[in-house]
N, C-alpha and C positions, 0 to 999 in steps of 0.2 A: 504494500500500500504506500509506504514512504517513497518507493521508486516512482510510482504512478503520480503521486502528488508533486514530486519534484519535476517530472516531465511536464505536468500541467503548468506549473509556475514558470518554467523556462519557456515553454511554448507561448504562454501569454505575454511574457516580457519581450520575446523576440518579435511577436506579432505587433506589439505596441511600438516597436522601433519605427520611426518615420511617420507616426500618426500625427495629425494636427493637434497641437496643444490646446488645452482648455483654459490656459491662464492659471493664475494662482488659485488653488483649491483651498477649501476650508474657510471658515468664517467664525467670528466671535459671537458671543451673546446667544440669543435665541434665533439665530439664522440656521435654517436647515439647508444643507447642501444635498441636492438630489441629482444623481446621474441618470439620464434618460435618453432613450433612442429618439432620433429626430424623424419620426413618422407622423403623418397627418393627424391621427387621433391624439398622439401625445402633444403635438403642437397646440391642439385645441385645449387640452388640459392646462398647458402653460398659460395660455391666454386667459383662462378663467381663474387662475390661481389667486388673483386679487380678492376673490370671494372667500377663499380659505383664510387669507390674511385678515380680512375684515371680521370674520367670525372668530378669529383667534388672535386677539390683540397682543402685540409683543412678539409674535412669531413671524419671521420673515422667511421667504423662500428664495433660494438661489439655485438655478437649474444649470447643469452642465449637459447640454444637448448636443449629441454628436451623431453622425451617420452610423448605421448599424455595425459595420465591421469595426470602426474605431471605438464605438461605445462598448462593444463586447470586450475588446482588448483592454481598454482602460478600467472597466469595472472588474474584469477578471484579475488583472494585476493588482488592483487595490485590495480586493477582497481576499485573494490568496495570500498576500503578504501582510494582511491585517494593517493596511496603511492608515485607516481611519479618516480618509478624506471625505467620505460620504456618510450622511445620516440615513439615506434611503437609496436603493439602487433598483434599476429595472433589469430583471433577468427573465428567464423562461423556464419551462418545464424540463429543459435539458440540464440546466445548472442546479435547479433547486434541490432535488433529492441528493445529488452528489455533494453539494456544499453543506447541506444540513448534516449529512453523515460525517463530514470533515469538521463540524463544529464551527463553521464560518458564519452561520446565520442565526439570528435570534428566533426562537420558537414563538410564533405569532398566536398559537392557540390560546394561551391565557389572555391575551389582549382581545381576541375575538370573543371569547366566552364572557368577558367583562364589558362587552359593548352591546347593550340592548338595541334591538332593531337592525343590527347589521345583517342578520339572517344568512349565515353561511350555508344553510340548507337550500337556499335559493340558487346557489351555484350549480351549474351542470356537473353531475358527479364525476365524469371522466376528467374534466378540467380541474375540479377540486382535488381529486385523487392524485393527479399528475404533479401537484404542488405540495404534496404531503410526504412526510417521512415518519414512519412508525406511528401512524395515526394522527399526527399533528400537522397543521398547515404551517409551512415556513415561508410562504409567499402568498399573496392574494392577487387574483387575476384582474387585469385591466381590460383585456379583451381576449377572446379565444377564437380559434379558427381551425378549419380543415382546409382542403384545397378543392377547387372545382374549375370548370371551364366556362368562361364568358364568351359569347359569340354575338356578332352583329346580325340581328334578325332581318334587318332591311337588306343587307348584302346577300344573305342566304336566299331570301325571297327573290331578289333580282336575278340570282344565278339558278333559280329553280332547285335549290337544295333543301333538304330537311334534316335537321339535327336530331338524332335520337336522344332520349332522356339518359341513356347509359351507353355512350359511344365507346368504340374501341380506338386504340391509338392509330390503327391502320386507316380507319374511317377519317380520323382527324387529319392525318397526313394527306389523304386524298382530297379532303375539303381545302386544306391549305394550298395545295397545288392549283386547284381550280379558282380560288379566290385571290391568289397572289397577283397583285397588279402594280408592278414596279413603276409603270408610267404614271399612274395616279398617286403613287407614294403610299400605297396600302399593302402591308405585308400580309401574307396568308395567316401567320400566327406570330405571337410574341412569346418567347421563352427566355428565361434568365440564362445568361452566359457569364455573368460577372463572377470573378473568383471570390470564394468565401464559403466556409462550411455551412453558414446560414443563408447564403445567397444561392448560387446556381446548384449547389449540392442538394438543396431541399427539394425542388421539383424533380431534379434528375434522379434522386434516390427513389422517389415514388415510381418513376418510370422503370428503374432497374428492378424494384420489387415486383411489379406486375409482369415483367418479363421472366420472372422466376429466379432472379439473381439474389445473392447474399453478399454482405461484406465479409462475414466470417461464418464458418460452419460451427457446429457444437463443440468441436475440439480446437477452436480458434485458429484454424487454417484459413489464411486469406483466400478469398474466392473472386478476386477482381479479374482474373484471366480466364474465367470459365466462359463457355459459349453463351450462357444467358446474360452475363454482365457485358460481354463483348457486343452482343446483339443490341442490348439497350443503349450502349454508348454510341454505336454506329447509327442507330435510329435517331437518337436525340441530336447528335452533331449534324447529321445529314439534313434533318428536318429544319433545324434553325439556320444552317448554311444556305439551303436552297430556297426556303420560303419564310424565313424569320426576318426580324427587324434589322435595319442597318445598324452596324456597330454592336451586334449581339454579344460579342465577347466581353464587352464592358457594360452591358445592360443588366441591372438588377430589378428588384421589385419597383422602386421608384421610377426608374427609367421606362420600364414597360407600362407602368400606370399612366405616365405622361403620354406615351405614344398611343396607347389604346384610347385614352380619354380625348385625344386630339383627332381621333378618327383615322389613325395610321396603321391599324391592324384589324383584321377580320375576326381573329380569335385571340384569347389570352388565357393560358393555363397558369394558375397561381393561387395564392391564399384567398380564402373566402372573404376576408376583410376588404378585398379590392372593390367589392360591389358598392360600398358606401361612397368611394371616390368616383366610381364610374357614373353614379346616379346623382352626383352633386353638381348642380348647375353653375356653381362658382368656379369649378375646375374642369368640367367635362363638356365636350361638344356632342356627346352621344347619349345624353340622358333619355331614358325610355326606349332606347334602341337595342338593348342587350337582352339576351336570354341567358340562363345559367343552368348548366347540367352537371351531372356527377363527373368526378375525375375519370378520364379514360382508362380502360383496362386492356390487358392482353390475355393473361392466364388466370387472373384472380377475380374474386367476387367484387372487390372494391379496390381503390388505389389512392385514397386521400391520405393526408397526414393529420396529426394532432399537435397543436401548438398553442401556447398562450404567452403573451407578454404580461408580466406580473411585477409586483413591487415587493421588495424584501428589505429587511433592516440588518446590516452587517452586525455581527456579534460585538464588534469593538466600537460601534456607534456611541456617541456621547449623550445624545438627547433622544432616547428611545420613546419616551412617552409622547413627545411632540411629533416624532417621526410616525408613530402609530396613528395619531390624529390625522396626519396628512394622508397616510395610506387608506385610512377609513374613508376620508372625504373623497378620494379619487376612485374608489372601488365600490361605493355604496349605491343604492337604488336612486337616491336623490340626484346624484351626479348625472346619471343617464337622462333624467328629466331636464336637468339644466342644459346639457348639450343639445338635446332635441329642441327645446324652446329657444335657445340662443342661436344655434347654427343650422338647424334643420334636422329632421329625424334620420336622414341618410348618413349623418355623421356621428351617430350614436355608437359607442364602442360595443360591438356585437359578441355573441358566442360565449357569454359568461353566465348570465343570470336568466333563469326561466321567466322572471317577471318582465324583463325587457320585451319579450315576445308577446306579452299580454297587454302592452300599451297600445290602445287603438290607433293612435297617430303613427306609431312605429310600424304596426302591422300593415297599415295602408301604404306607407312609404316604401317598405321593404318587401312588398308582396311578391316581387319577382325573384327574390333571393333568400328570404328568411328561411323557408322550409329546406331548400337545398343546402343552406349552411348547417342547419341542425342535423339533417340527414348525413352530411359529410362528417360531422363530429361524431355522430353515433356509429358510423361505419368504420371509423379510424381505430381499428383493432388489428394487431399483428396477425391474428388467425384469419382475418378477412383479406388482408392486403399483401400477404406473403405466401409463397407456396411451400416453404420449408421452415422449420423452427430455427431460431438463432439464439446465441448465448447472451445477447445484449438487449436492453430495453430501448425503445424508440422506434419510430417508423421512418421519418425523413432524416433522422440522425442516428448515429450509433452512440448509445448513452454511456460512454466511458470518457474519462478526462482527456485522454490522448486525441479524441476526435477533433478537438478544436484545431490542433496542428495537422493531424492526418487528413481530415476533411478539406482543410484549406489547401494543402499540398495537392490533393487529388483534383480539387476544383481548378487549380491553376493549370494542371495538365489538360483538363477538359476544355478550359477556356482557350488554351493555346491551339487545341485541335479545331475549335470553332473558328478561330482566327486564321486557320490554315498554316500555322507555323510548324506544326508537327502532324503526323498522322494519328488516327485513333489507335492503331496498334502500338505506336510509340508511347502514347499517353497511358495506355493500359499496362504496358510492360513496366514503366516507371512507377505507376500507381500500385501495382502488385508488390513491388519491392518495399514501398513505404508501408503498406498494410501488413506485409509479412513480418516486418520488424516489430510492429505493435502486437500482432498475434503471438509471436514467439515469446514476448515478455509475459503474456497471460498464461501460456502453457507452462512456463517455468514456475508459476506460483500455484498451479493446480495441485 
């Protein structure tokens, strides 16, 4: 275990090298310093934070908001080394169980139990359980997601095409070829190609899963050079090279969201949370033009992922009571109402609380994607999205500390293949070596 934790800390610090600095961290008095990912829903929370300050006189908020890859690196390095820069951090269901086991996070269950009206039973069980360790929650969810496919209903109708509710990846590839219109600046599909274990590796690993691939077998043998993994990699790279967006090797969730929202893609496979942005008239030119269907499959019953951005308190945080007040404010039922009434119901953080889906205004605004989102979260189970058992938790990630480094390295190889700098076979050969090194360390400890 010590060896694995050392690998994690080194990987995080290496990844951090070259990241944009956030300036001087830490603050005196009753200022809470919060490390947060710069996604649209989080930006809404930052813009509403004056309401928290008004309700909690004497408590000020200071946000360190960074793009996803940079935020992950900075938060991991600070938490792993117990740096104490942050009073609250945004992490996910990948980090939470591992960091709770390491003793890096405050157990939030006593705070939750002492907060009348917070109603943890309102959280979707799979989301709540993914943020728990030994029966206690160590992070609370801000939004939850699976993955699904958005498609332009108007473009499909013009082309005489019909999208199935449960498409296969071959059908999607065929649609992308027919709808790709480079002259008009419309890609057949948008898929992430940006390096990062939480960027391109997320959608790609769901594709690999449904092709029947594994990262490791039950004996921790690396399986990235198998026919199934190779077929998935070739399919993904070829699809995005032939019918994907311009500059795909550097496109992540945000870049694909912008392209799709500006009418520059006929389809987009990604996180279910994308729907709120697609249907927001302030940022999208395709409001009301999209349909949403289940993640495409090949050999499996389903193919989506399970993910939640959540808030936690580092064990070494100095102001835990006020930090909990902030976590409670940002993840309670009232916050959902505030976002809906202030910015519109399509911008409400989805996929966490059942009560959100019972709000009449939200149900109307989200009628095109609310049920597909819940269906995707419900289907996000290893038994449904994989063909063979694996020794690790996670669907679109491998739930071990080394995956931050391993996944990023493999994603760099995949991105290079998308950019045409190397072949898919070369990418797989190098990736297999990376993965085998990790697998060997686990077999040594069995």
